[in-house]
C-alpha positions, 0 to 999 in steps of 0.5 A: 196642572192648569185648568184653562184650555191652554195646552201644557205640551210645548212640543210635538209628541209622537204617539203609538197607541196610548203611549206619548213620547216627548222629545225633551223627556227622551233627551233628559230622562237618563240624567234625571233618573241617575240623580233620582237614583242617587237621591231617593231613600231606599225602598222609596214610595214616590208621588210624582206630580204632573207625570206628563207622558210617563217616560220619566217614571219608567226610566226612574224605576228602571234605575232603581228596582226598589222604588214604588212610583205613583204617577199623577196628572189632571189630564186624561190623555196624559194619564193614559200614556203614563199607564201605557208606559207603566206596562213595562214595570207593572210591579213598580208603577201604580195606575196614574191618579187624577190629581189637580193641585188647584182643586180643594182637598186634592191630597186627601187620602194620599200617602204617606210617601217618601218622596214627592217629585215634580218635573217641568210643572211649576212653570206651566201651571199657576203659582198655586201649584207650587204653593200647594206642593209646599203646603201639603208636603208635610201631610204627604211625606214621612218625616225624612221625606224628600221633595225633588223639583226639576226645571228652569228658574230665574236668578236675577242677572245670572238668569240664562238668556234662554230662560228669559226667552222661555219665560216670555214665551210662556207668559204669552201663552198663559199669563199665569205661567212663567219661569219662576224666580228661584228665591221665591220658590225657595221661600215658598218651600221654606214656608212648608218647613222645607230647606234646600239640601242640594242644588244640581245644575242640569243640561239646558239651563235647568236645575234640580232642587232637592229639599228636606224638612228642617232638622231631618237627617240626610236621606240614604239612597 
């Protein structure tokens, strides 16, 4: 999501045709897709912010045949990869959109969706991306919509040492990046009317955070 020249890929990715393959996505796509399958409303229309290689989208719809998934990314190579993976589920994954949350009116004409999913993005993008997710969620989502964030977080003294090391590494690459403080992210989501409904500990010291609008009923999967 960053507009600088800093590459967002933090690992070497294999490529066959337009399809990029992320080793980390390959490792964790199954556990994330399982949680999404339990979380997303029936027949959910999903907007994914920063879809990367596209592996997560395909895994998610493979677990739930009722999902309609809209991938997006500001990077043209990533969008090509997403579209290539989508060929395995053309009825469920739409052509990737060029969305950059740091651009004005990026959300114009989008939606409504039932879920907004953002995985491994807010730590490799400026803070403004997280702010835009919070600010535009109500505009993009139905009243019972879900926001799903996945990635590493800092939690004061409870922060995993590996996440502190990762934070230093990210900031050395780009000072606008970094592992975000969980309390700050929760406060930002609250500013958009979103409350934390569920927190799930994930492998490798990551978290899945599931938000809903204050007062909304629990979603049924």
